VOPAGU-2260 file (C-alpha; in pm, 1 decimal, decimal comma):
REM VOPAGU-2260
SITE   aa  ch    i         X         Y         Z
SITE  ILE   A    0    -533,9     393,7   -2992,7
SITE  ASP   A    1    -315,5     201,6   -2749,8
SITE  THR   A    2    -342,4     368,5   -2412,1
SITE  ILE   A    3    -206,5     128,9   -2155,7
SITE  ARG   A    4     137,7     -26,4   -2169,3
SITE  GLY   A    5      94,6    -390,9   -2255,3
SITE  GLY   A    6    -270,3    -378,3   -2359,6
SITE  GLY   A    7    -602,9    -199,1   -2362,9
SITE  LYS   A    8    -761,1      20,5   -2626,5
SITE  LEU   A    9    -980,7     324,6   -2637,5
SITE  ASN   A   10   -1312,9     323,8   -2812,3
SITE  LYS   A   11   -1254,5     399,1   -3178,8
SITE  LYS   A   12   -1244,4     777,5   -3142,9
SITE  ARG   A   13    -965,2    1031,0   -3162,0
SITE  PHE   A   14    -934,6    1318,9   -2921,9
SITE  ALA   A   15    -754,5    1647,4   -2967,9
SITE  SER   A   16    -482,8    1716,1   -2713,9
SITE  SER   A   17    -536,5    2012,0   -2485,4
SITE  PRO   A   18    -293,2    2293,8   -2572,8
SITE  ALA   A   19    -271,5    2401,8   -2207,9
SITE  VAL   A   20      33,7    2393,2   -1983,3
SITE  VAL   A   21     301,7    2145,1   -2082,6
SITE  ARG   A   22     299,9    1866,8   -1825,3
SITE  PRO   A   23     621,3    1677,3   -1747,6
SITE  SER   A   24     627,9    1310,0   -1837,7
SITE  SER   A   25     532,8    1064,9   -1564,7
SITE  GLY   A   26     898,3     962,8   -1543,3
SITE  GLY   A   27     999,6    1325,9   -1496,8
SITE  VAL   A   28     742,0    1377,7   -1221,8
SITE  HIS   A   29     851,0    1059,5   -1041,9
SITE  GLY   A   30    1216,1    1160,5   -1070,3
SITE  GLN   A   31    1149,2    1506,5    -925,1
SITE  ARG   A   32     949,1    1367,0    -633,5
SITE  SER   A   33    1209,2    1103,0    -555,0
SITE  ALA   A   34    1491,1    1359,6    -573,4
SITE  VAL   A   35    1321,2    1585,7    -317,0
SITE  PHE   A   36    1258,9    1280,7     -95,7
SITE  SER   A   37    1628,3    1179,5    -116,6
SITE  ARG   A   38    1745,3    1533,9     -43,1
SITE  GLU   A   39    1527,8    1561,7     268,1
SITE  GLN   A   40    1624,6    1211,0     378,7
SITE  ALA   A   41    1993,8    1305,0     354,5
SITE  ARG   A   42    1931,0    1630,0     544,8
SITE  GLN   A   43    1762,1    1444,9     830,4
SITE  ARG   A   44    2039,3    1186,0     850,3
SITE  ALA   A   45    2294,1    1468,1     870,4
SITE  LEU   A   46    2126,2    1582,8    1192,7
SITE  TYR   A   47    2312,4    1296,5    1364,2
SITE  PRO   A   48    2677,5    1355,6    1261,6
SITE  ARG   A   49    2810,6    1171,2    1565,1
SITE  THR   A   50    2710,4     818,8    1651,8
SITE  GLU   A   51    2484,3     820,2    1956,6
SITE  LYS   A   52    2371,3     493,4    2109,6
SITE  ILE   A   53    2017,9     407,2    2219,6
SITE  GLU   A   54    1882,0     104,1    2403,6
SITE  VAL   A   55    1609,8     -99,2    2234,5
SITE  VAL   A   56    1428,1    -352,2    2452,9
SITE  LEU   A   57    1261,2    -625,6    2247,8
SITE  HIS   A   58     927,2    -789,8    2322,3
SITE  GLY   A   59     779,1   -1096,9    2158,7
SITE  PRO   A   60     797,5   -1477,0    2167,6
SITE  GLY   A   61    1144,4   -1576,2    2283,4
SITE  LEU   A   62    1263,9   -1214,5    2289,1
SITE  HIS   A   63    1131,5   -1069,1    2615,3
SITE  GLY   A   64    1400,3    -860,3    2779,9
SITE  THR   A   65    1646,2    -886,1    2489,7
SITE  LEU   A   66    1846,2    -562,6    2474,5
SITE  LEU   A   67    2000,2    -420,3    2157,5
SITE  ILE   A   68    2233,5    -121,2    2146,4
SITE  MET   A   69    2152,8      67,7    1825,0
SITE  ASN   A   70    2243,5     397,5    1656,8
SITE  LYS   A   71    2014,8     695,5    1717,3
SITE  GLY   A   72    1854,2     838,4    1403,1
SITE  VAL   A   73    2010,0     568,2    1184,8
SITE  SER   A   74    1894,4     227,1    1307,1
SITE  THR   A   75    1542,2     113,2    1221,7
SITE  PRO   A   76    1323,2    -175,1    1341,7
SITE  HIS   A   77    1444,4    -357,5    1030,2
SITE  SER   A   78    1802,9    -305,8    1150,9
SITE  CYS   A   79    1701,6    -462,5    1482,7
SITE  ALA   A   80    1544,3    -760,6    1303,7
SITE  ARG   A   81    1874,3    -820,9    1124,5
SITE  HIS   A   82    2040,6    -870,6    1464,4
SITE  LEU   A   83    1799,2   -1156,2    1535,4
SITE  THR   A   84    1719,6   -1431,5    1284,8
SITE  GLU   A   85    1642,8   -1460,3     915,3
SITE  TRP   A   86    1284,4   -1545,8    1011,5
SITE  HIS   A   87    1245,8   -1208,6    1184,8
SITE  VAL   A   88    1388,5   -1028,7     881,1
SITE  LYS   A   89    1158,2   -1202,4     634,4
SITE  SER   A   90     841,3   -1221,4     842,9
SITE  SER   A   91     832,0    -882,8    1014,8
SITE  ALA   A   92     582,8    -652,4     845,6
SITE  LEU   A   93     535,4    -371,8    1097,4
SITE  ALA   A   94     665,4    -268,2    1439,1
SITE  LEU   A   95     533,6    -132,8    1765,5
SITE  VAL   A   96     764,6     127,3    1918,9
SITE  ASP   A   97     662,4     215,0    2273,6
SITE  GLY   A   98     321,9      74,3    2184,2
SITE  GLU   A   99     273,3     286,8    1869,9
SITE  PRO   A  100     261,1     146,8    1511,4
SITE  TRP   A  101     594,7     215,7    1344,2
SITE  PRO   A  102     711,8     145,5     985,1
SITE  LEU   A  103    1000,2     -99,5     971,4
SITE  HIS   A  104    1225,4     139,2     776,7
SITE  LYS   A  105    1166,9     448,0     993,3
SITE  PRO   A  106    1471,2     542,8    1207,4
SITE  LEU   A  107    1452,2     515,8    1585,6
SITE  ILE   A  108    1534,5     844,9    1756,9
SITE  GLN   A  109    1540,6     746,1    2124,3
SITE  SER   A  110    1565,4     448,0    2356,9
SITE  CYS   A  111    1243,8     248,8    2333,3
SITE  SER   A  112    1063,1     -82,6    2355,0
SITE  LEU   A  113    1014,3    -268,4    2027,5
SITE  SER   A  114     782,1    -544,3    1910,2
SITE  LEU   A  115     812,6    -690,2    1560,3
SITE  LEU   A  116     473,4    -780,0    1414,1
SITE  SER   A  117     389,0   -1048,5    1157,1
SITE  PHE   A  118      75,2   -1181,2     989,3
SITE  LYS   A  119      66,1   -1484,8    1218,9
SITE  ASP   A  120      51,0   -1295,6    1546,9
SITE  LYS   A  121    -237,8   -1372,9    1781,4
SITE  ASP   A  122    -384,6   -1031,2    1703,9
SITE  PRO   A  123    -281,7    -938,1    1347,9
SITE  SER   A  124    -532,8    -652,7    1307,5
SITE  LEU   A  125    -270,8    -374,8    1287,9
SITE  VAL   A  126     -59,7    -570,6    1039,7
SITE  ASN   A  127    -360,3    -664,3     829,0
SITE  GLN   A  128    -478,3    -303,6     803,5
SITE  ALA   A  129    -127,3    -188,4     711,4
SITE  TYR   A  130    -114,3    -465,6     451,6
SITE  TRP   A  131    -447,3    -359,1     297,9
SITE  ARG   A  132    -324,0       0,2     285,2
SITE  SER   A  133       2,9    -112,7     125,6
SITE  CYS   A  134    -174,7    -317,1    -140,5
SITE  ALA   A  135    -376,9      -7,5    -230,5
SITE  ALA   A  136     -55,7     198,2    -247,7
SITE  LEU   A  137      92,4     -64,4    -478,9
SITE  LEU   A  138    -217,5     -42,2    -698,7
SITE  GLY   A  139    -178,7     335,2    -723,3
SITE  GLN   A  140     184,5     294,8    -826,4
SITE  VAL   A  141      86,7      46,7   -1096,1
SITE  LEU   A  142    -179,1     284,5   -1230,8
SITE  GLU   A  143      64,7     576,3   -1250,2
SITE  ASP   A  144     313,0     366,3   -1446,8
SITE  ALA   A  145      61,3     184,5   -1667,8
SITE  PHE   A  146     -38,4     455,5   -1915,0
SITE  LYS   A  147     174,6     610,9   -2182,9
SITE  ASP   A  148     350,2     937,4   -2101,4
SITE  GLU   A  149     111,6    1148,9   -2308,3
SITE  TYR   A  150    -174,1    1060,8   -2071,8
SITE  SER   A  151    -178,8    1204,2   -1720,7
SITE  VAL   A  152    -289,1     995,3   -1421,7
SITE  GLU   A  153    -387,8    1177,3   -1102,3
SITE  LEU   A  154    -410,9     965,0    -787,8
SITE  LEU   A  155    -681,5    1111,1    -564,1
SITE  GLY   A  156    -611,1     906,5    -256,1
SITE  ILE   A  157    -643,3     571,6     -86,1
SITE  PRO   A  158    -978,0     526,6      91,2
SITE  GLU   A  159    -912,2     395,4     441,5
SITE  LEU   A  160   -1130,9      85,0     426,9
SITE  PRO   A  161   -1098,2    -214,4     660,6
SITE  VAL   A  162   -1013,9    -556,6     522,2
SITE  THR   A  163   -1374,9    -653,8     591,9
SITE  SER   A  164   -1483,6    -431,6     301,5
SITE  GLY   A  165   -1381,8    -709,0      62,0
SITE  ALA   A  166   -1134,0    -513,8    -152,0
SITE  PHE   A  167    -864,6    -249,9    -120,0
SITE  CYS   A  168    -900,4      42,6    -357,2
SITE  CYS   A  169    -740,9     352,1    -502,6
SITE  ASP   A  170    -928,9     649,7    -649,3
SITE  PHE   A  171    -786,4     824,6    -953,7
SITE  VAL   A  172    -858,2    1050,5   -1251,4
SITE  LEU   A  173    -730,2     984,7   -1602,4
SITE  ASP   A  174    -643,0    1236,5   -1870,8
SITE  PRO   A  175    -966,8    1388,2   -2014,0
SITE  GLN   A  176    -874,9    1226,6   -2345,7
SITE  LEU   A  177    -942,1     890,9   -2179,9
SITE  ASP   A  178   -1287,3     966,8   -2039,2
SITE  SER   A  179   -1438,8     704,4   -2268,8
SITE  TRP   A  180   -1179,2     440,5   -2181,7
SITE  ASN   A  181   -1304,2     114,8   -2037,1
SITE  PRO   A  182   -1050,8    -147,3   -1927,2
SITE  SER   A  183   -1045,8    -464,4   -2132,3
SITE  GLU   A  184    -950,3    -803,0   -1991,6
SITE  GLU   A  185    -610,5    -751,3   -2150,8
SITE  SER   A  186    -574,8    -418,1   -1967,7
SITE  MET   A  187    -658,6    -577,1   -1633,2
SITE  CYS   A  188    -403,7    -852,9   -1694,0
SITE  SER   A  189    -146,4    -585,7   -1777,2
SITE  LEU   A  190    -212,5    -410,7   -1445,1
SITE  ILE   A  191    -177,6    -740,3   -1257,9
SITE  ARG   A  192     154,3    -806,5   -1433,4
SITE  GLY   A  193     272,5    -460,4   -1329,7
SITE  ALA   A  194     189,1    -535,6    -966,7
SITE  GLN   A  195     358,4    -874,6    -981,1
SITE  GLN   A  196     675,7    -715,4   -1116,6
SITE  LEU   A  197     689,4    -475,3    -820,6
SITE  ILE   A  198     624,1    -763,5    -581,2
SITE  HIS   A  199     903,3    -967,3    -741,7
SITE  GLN   A  200    1145,2    -673,6    -698,7
SITE  ASP   A  201    1080,1    -685,5    -321,1
SITE  LEU   A  202    1109,4    -307,9    -288,5
SITE  PRO   A  203    1105,3    -145,6      57,1
SITE  TRP   A  204     847,8     115,9     152,1
SITE  GLU   A  205    1073,1     387,7     292,6
SITE  SER   A  206     913,9     622,7     544,9
SITE  LEU   A  207     999,4     990,5     592,1
SITE  GLU   A  208     831,5    1244,1     821,0
SITE  VAL   A  209     854,4    1592,4     667,1
SITE  THR   A  210     725,0    1945,3     710,3
SITE  PRO   A  211     433,2    2054,7     488,9
SITE  SER   A  212     665,6    2278,4     284,2
SITE  VAL   A  213     876,1    1977,7     181,3
SITE  ALA   A  214     567,2    1770,2     100,8
SITE  LEU   A  215     425,6    2055,8    -108,5
SITE  GLU   A  216     751,3    2067,3    -304,1
SITE  VAL   A  217     737,0    1691,6    -358,6
SITE  PHE   A  218     388,5    1725,0    -507,6
SITE  SER   A  219     445,1    2056,3    -684,4
SITE  HIS   A  220     289,7    1919,0   -1005,9
SITE  SER   A  221     -32,9    1809,9    -836,7
SITE  ARG   A  222    -279,1    2056,3    -686,3
SITE  CYS   A  223    -488,6    1761,2    -570,1
SITE  LYS   A  224    -198,1    1617,4    -370,4
SITE  GLN   A  225    -108,0    1959,2    -232,6
SITE  GLU   A  226    -457,8    1990,9     -88,8
SITE  GLU   A  227    -419,4    1643,4      62,7
SITE  VAL   A  228     -89,1    1753,0     219,7
SITE  GLU   A  229    -257,8    2055,3     376,4
SITE  GLU   A  230    -540,2    1839,9     513,4
SITE  LYS   A  231    -305,0    1581,6     665,3
SITE  ALA   A  232     -80,5    1849,1     816,4
SITE  ALA   A  233    -382,9    2017,2     977,1
SITE  LYS   A  234    -488,1    1686,7    1137,0
SITE  SER   A  235    -137,3    1591,6    1251,8
SITE  ASN   A  236     -48,4    1646,5    1617,7
SITE  ASN   A  237     288,1    1801,2    1529,2
SITE  GLY   A  238     192,8    1953,1    1192,3
SITE  THR   A  239     407,4    1715,0     987,4
SITE  VAL   A  240     328,3    1478,8     700,8
SITE  VAL   A  241     454,8    1123,6     649,2
SITE  LEU   A  242     572,2    1030,8     299,2
SITE  TYR   A  243     652,2     684,7     165,6
SITE  ARG   A  244     872,6     587,7    -125,1
SITE  CYS   A  245     870,4     263,1    -320,4
SITE  GLY   A  246    1127,0     264,5    -598,7
SITE  ASP   A  247    1091,0     617,1    -740,3
SITE  HIS   A  248     721,9     643,9    -648,1
SITE  VAL   A  249     646,9     882,4    -358,6
SITE  LEU   A  250     305,0     881,0    -194,2
SITE  LEU   A  251      95,9     995,3      98,9
SITE  SER   A  252     -71,2     737,9     318,3
SITE  GLY   A  253    -336,7     742,7     587,6
SITE  GLY   A  254    -125,0     519,4     810,6
SITE  PRO   A  255     183,4     296,8     822,3
SITE  LEU   A  256     266,6      61,8     535,7
SITE  VAL   A  257     426,6    -280,8     563,1
SITE  ALA   A  258     799,3    -327,5     514,8
SITE  ARG   A  259     825,1    -428,7     149,0
SITE  THR   A  260     638,7    -528,2    -165,1
SITE  GLY   A  261     769,1    -885,6    -139,3
SITE  LEU   A  262     532,4    -948,4     152,1
SITE  CYS   A  263     249,4    -961,3    -102,6
SITE  SER   A  264     171,2   -1295,3    -263,6
SITE  GLN   A  265    -163,0   -1357,9    -430,6
SITE  TYR   A  266    -250,3   -1021,7    -586,8
SITE  GLU   A  267    -517,5    -933,6    -839,4
SITE  VAL   A  268    -664,0    -612,9    -977,7
SITE  THR   A  269   -1031,7    -703,5    -982,4
SITE  ALA   A  270   -1224,0    -400,7   -1112,3
SITE  ILE   A  271   -1217,7     -36,5   -1219,4
SITE  HIS   A  272   -1543,1     149,8   -1150,0
SITE  ARG   A  273   -1658,4     493,4   -1261,1
SITE  LEU   A  274   -1762,4     704,9    -964,1
SITE  GLY   A  275   -1883,6    1001,1   -1169,8
SITE  GLU   A  276   -1768,8    1358,8   -1221,5
SITE  GLY   A  277   -1584,5    1519,9    -933,5
SITE  ALA   A  278   -1368,0    1817,7    -853,3
SITE  TRP   A  279   -1075,3    1683,4   -1056,8
SITE  GLY   A  280   -1259,9    1522,7   -1347,2
SITE  LEU   A  281   -1408,6    1178,6   -1399,4
SITE  HIS   A  282   -1336,7     993,4   -1076,7
SITE  ARG   A  283   -1265,7     620,2   -1097,6
SITE  ARG   A  284   -1199,1     356,5    -835,8
SITE  ALA   A  285    -958,8      68,6    -896,1
SITE  GLN   A  286   -1003,3    -231,0    -667,6
SITE  GLY   A  287    -798,8    -536,1    -586,4
SITE  LEU   A  288    -756,6    -839,0    -363,8
SITE  SER   A  289    -443,5    -987,6    -211,7
SITE  LEU   A  290    -300,3   -1222,3      49,4
SITE  PRO   A  291      45,2   -1199,2     209,7
SITE  PHE   A  292     309,5   -1460,2     139,4
SITE  GLN   A  293     263,2   -1625,4     480,4
SITE  LEU   A  294    -100,2   -1709,5     403,6
SITE  GLU   A  295    -265,1   -1901,6     123,6
SITE  ALA   A  296    -632,3   -1947,8      38,2
SITE  HIS   A  297    -799,5   -2252,5    -110,8
SITE  HIS   A  298    -889,8   -2185,6    -475,3
SITE  THR   A  299   -1261,8   -2215,5    -397,9
SITE  VAL   A  300   -1235,6   -1952,0    -128,1
SITE  TRP   A  301   -1022,1   -1728,0    -348,6
SITE  ARG   A  302   -1273,9   -1748,7    -633,3
SITE  LYS   A  303   -1554,6   -1638,4    -400,6
SITE  LEU   A  304   -1346,1   -1356,5    -259,4
SITE  ARG   A  305   -1244,5   -1240,6    -603,7
SITE  SER   A  306   -1605,3   -1235,0    -720,5
SITE  ARG   A  307   -1698,1   -1010,8    -427,4
SITE  ALA   A  308   -1396,7    -786,1    -486,8
SITE  THR   A  309   -1521,3    -696,5    -835,7
SITE  LYS   A  310   -1821,4    -516,6    -684,3
SITE  LEU   A  311   -1789,5    -153,2    -584,7
SITE  VAL   A  312   -1677,9    -147,1    -221,5
SITE  SER   A  313   -1904,0      33,1      22,6
SITE  GLU   A  314   -1952,6      71,6     395,4
SITE  ASP   A  315   -2161,6    -247,3     412,4
SITE  PHE   A  316   -1932,6    -514,7     552,8
SITE  TYR   A  317   -1967,4    -886,4     589,1
SITE  TRP   A  318   -1783,8   -1093,0     848,0
SITE  LEU   A  319   -1629,9   -1412,2     720,4
SITE  HIS   A  320   -1468,7   -1686,5     930,5
SITE  PHE   A  321   -1260,3   -1943,4     746,5
SITE  LYS   A  322   -1103,8   -2237,2     921,9
SITE  PHE   A  323    -956,5   -2386,8     607,5
SITE  LEU   A  324    -604,9   -2274,5     531,3
SITE  LYS   A  325    -380,3   -2550,2     400,3
SITE  GLY   A  326    -524,3   -2780,0     663,8
SITE  GLN   A  327    -471,7   -2544,6     956,6
SITE  CYS   A  328    -659,5   -2271,3    1143,2
SITE  VAL   A  329    -479,3   -1936,4    1122,3
SITE  GLU   A  330    -628,9   -1635,8    1295,6
SITE  SER   A  331    -467,1   -1396,7    1047,5
SITE  CYS   A  332    -661,7   -1553,1     762,7
SITE  ILE   A  333    -984,9   -1489,8     949,5
SITE  GLN   A  334    -917,7   -1117,5     947,9
SITE  ILE   A  335    -767,2   -1095,5     598,8
SITE  LEU   A  336   -1049,3   -1300,3     443,7
SITE  THR   A  337   -1350,0   -1157,4     624,7
SITE  PRO   A  338   -1594,6   -1010,2     370,3
SITE  LEU   A  339   -1782,3   -1299,2     215,3
SITE  PHE   A  340   -1918,1   -1562,6     448,2
SITE  SER   A  341   -2270,2   -1497,7     325,0
SITE  CYS   A  342   -2159,9   -1570,1     -31,9
SITE  LEU   A  343   -2069,3   -1932,6      39,6
SITE  SER   A  344   -2331,0   -2201,3       3,7
SITE  SER   A  345   -2381,9   -2447,1     289,9
SITE  PRO   A  346   -2221,9   -2738,9      96,5
SITE  THR   A  347   -1916,4   -2522,5      26,0
SITE  LYS   A  348   -1882,6   -2421,8     392,4
SITE  LYS   A  349   -1906,0   -2786,7     493,6
SITE  ARG   A  350   -1650,2   -2895,8     233,5
SITE  LEU   A  351   -1405,6   -2629,4     354,4
SITE  GLY   A  352   -1441,7   -2748,7     713,0
SITE  TYR   A  353   -1637,3   -2450,8     845,1
SITE  TYR   A  354   -1884,1   -2683,4    1018,5
């Protein structure tokens, strides 16, 4: 039985469909979630019927003291980048607004200071963590779209793991009919193709801060997500929840995401592990590995990293320092590629210029 669009088969068994509640197709669920997101987005924009100006003071190399006059509740850090150079538009992944991490597509609501962050900053830790989180969000989107409509896919959440864990991951539960499913090489390639298509589309991750009631409506078809909404709202300082939308896919995230899918470059889905039975069924963990477009790893390094990323990620971290990156030393690469120093043999380290 073909289960995954583009490849992958079940073991040679047939399963009876559950005659329970009729579940909308994945396309129907995505459409409903996106429609609620758009409605709330329009409502919030309507809160600023008259154009009010705010002052945005820029910080960064060559920008210190630059003042932009922007529109309150409408302009975003991305809008500010467009007033600068094409490099700022393409390279900016995240922003700092008054010192706080801020998604590039989230409107500015008052006068503020603004720093545009990229992967080649002296301290790229915030950007790298947002990138890891975004790659996991992309993986979840691919999983939701990968299976045929008759099979449900429930995303359980994105574990908040540092880049030093060796892989980003997304936990999920498949339709009970697919409990015996094991991904073939063809299935994994199909998932990678799905991710590459989203990357090629260069879709923005739109950010929207909403009340719990709106978030519960967005995820009205998922009790699991509704519980996650309640948990995040309880932990939030102002009782709100932040949603993100990429295409028609709406998700919850543990922190800010980068500006767009096109910031991803090398991207692979490396493994799908069974975690065992849980509250929502058979829990699985999909894992992957990626580098942003501004960075590139030597194929020997990438092969080692990929090998590590196939193993189930845990809280045991390894610190890796690579000096080789297309003949230059880039601090961002050190933090993006940090899990596997112990996996490299001494000759390999020497050949890559570590010594």
